[in-house]
C-alpha positions in Angstrom: -39.0 70.2 50.2 -38.5 68.1 53.3 -42.0 68.9 54.3 -43.3 67.9 50.9 -41.4 64.5 51.0 -43.4 63.6 54.1 -46.5 63.2 52.0 -45.1 59.9 50.5 -47.8 57.9 52.2 -50.5 59.2 49.8 -53.7 57.1 50.1 -56.3 57.2 47.2 -59.8 56.2 47.9 -62.3 55.9 45.0 -64.5 58.3 46.8 -61.9 60.6 48.1 -58.2 61.3 48.5 -56.1 62.0 51.5 -52.5 62.2 52.5 -51.7 59.8 55.4 -50.0 62.0 57.9 -50.0 65.8 57.8 -51.3 66.7 54.4 -54.9 66.0 53.4 -57.9 67.6 52.0 -59.1 69.7 55.0 -62.3 71.0 53.4 -64.5 69.3 50.7 -65.5 72.2 48.7 -68.1 72.0 46.0 -65.4 72.0 43.4 -63.4 69.2 45.2 -66.6 67.3 45.7 -67.4 67.5 42.0 -63.8 66.2 41.2 -64.0 63.4 43.6 -67.5 62.4 42.4 -66.3 62.5 38.7 -63.4 60.3 39.6 -65.6 57.8 41.3 -68.3 57.9 38.6 -65.6 57.1 35.8 -63.7 54.6 37.8 -65.0 51.6 36.0 -64.7 53.1 32.6 -61.1 54.2 33.2 -60.1 50.8 34.6 -61.6 49.2 31.4 -59.5 51.5 29.2 -56.4 50.7 31.2 -57.1 46.8 30.9 -57.4 47.4 27.2 -53.9 49.1 27.1 -55.6 52.3 25.8 -54.8 54.3 28.9 -51.8 54.2 31.3 -50.7 55.9 34.5 -48.1 58.5 33.6 -45.2 59.3 35.9 -46.4 62.9 36.4 -49.7 61.9 38.2 -51.9 62.0 35.2 -53.4 59.4 33.0 -52.3 59.2 29.3 -54.2 58.1 26.2 -51.5 55.6 24.9 -52.7 55.1 21.4 -54.7 58.4 20.6 -57.9 56.4 20.9 -61.1 58.6 20.4 -63.0 56.6 23.0 -60.3 57.4 25.7 -59.9 61.1 25.0 -62.9 62.4 27.0 -62.2 60.0 29.8 -58.5 61.0 30.0 -59.3 64.7 29.8 -62.0 64.6 32.6 -59.8 62.4 34.8 -56.8 64.8 34.5 -59.0 67.8 35.1 -60.3 66.3 38.3 -56.9 65.2 39.4 -55.6 68.8 38.9 -58.4 70.2 41.0 -57.5 67.8 43.8 -53.8 68.4 43.6 -54.4 72.2 43.7 -56.8 71.8 46.7 -54.2 69.8 48.6 -51.4 72.5 47.9 -53.8 75.4 48.9 -55.4 73.9 51.9 -52.0 72.8 53.3 -50.3 76.2 52.8 -47.8 74.7 50.4 -46.1 76.8 47.6 -48.0 76.6 44.3 -44.7 75.3 42.8 -45.2 72.1 44.9 -48.1 70.9 42.9 -45.8 68.8 40.8 -44.4 67.2 43.9 -47.9 66.3 45.0 -48.7 64.9 41.6 -45.6 62.7 41.6 -46.4 61.4 44.9 -49.8 60.5 43.6 -48.2 58.9 40.5 -46.1 56.6 42.7 -49.2 55.5 44.6 -51.0 54.9 41.3 -48.3 52.7 40.0 -48.3 50.6 43.2 -52.1 50.3 42.9 -52.2 49.4 39.2 -53.4 46.0 38.3 -51.1 43.4 36.8 -51.0 44.0 33.0 -51.9 47.6 33.1 -49.5 50.2 31.5 -47.6 52.5 34.0 -44.8 54.9 33.2 -41.7 54.4 35.2 -39.6 57.2 36.7 -37.2 56.8 33.8 -40.1 57.8 31.3 -40.3 54.2 29.9 -43.6 52.6 29.7 -44.0 49.0 31.1 -46.9 46.5 32.0 -47.3 46.2 35.8 -46.2 42.8 37.0 
């Protein structure tokens, strides 16, 4: 667990993702590249949905359709699938136990909360939803 906590300096890039420090994506496989490209390609659409309070950043490292909006569903599904691919790759490529995928996702969630723009919905560690200030 101590080893996992050292990944708290997670940095997200639109075109890629890396952990500052010891954990990162060591190999950009075709599957990971597709996930990174998908995230980059839907970034503007996802931001628009966040700015409309239709989508929020969950505390578990995944985006959430806040109102059951039909327009948001395919974007949320695709984003979460791509995040899962990336989280799994980080765990596998850094020889972490598969059970640590949740820890990787939670670290990512914290980074996403910090990077959220003012007014966007974020889920706090308590589970409550709030607008980022």
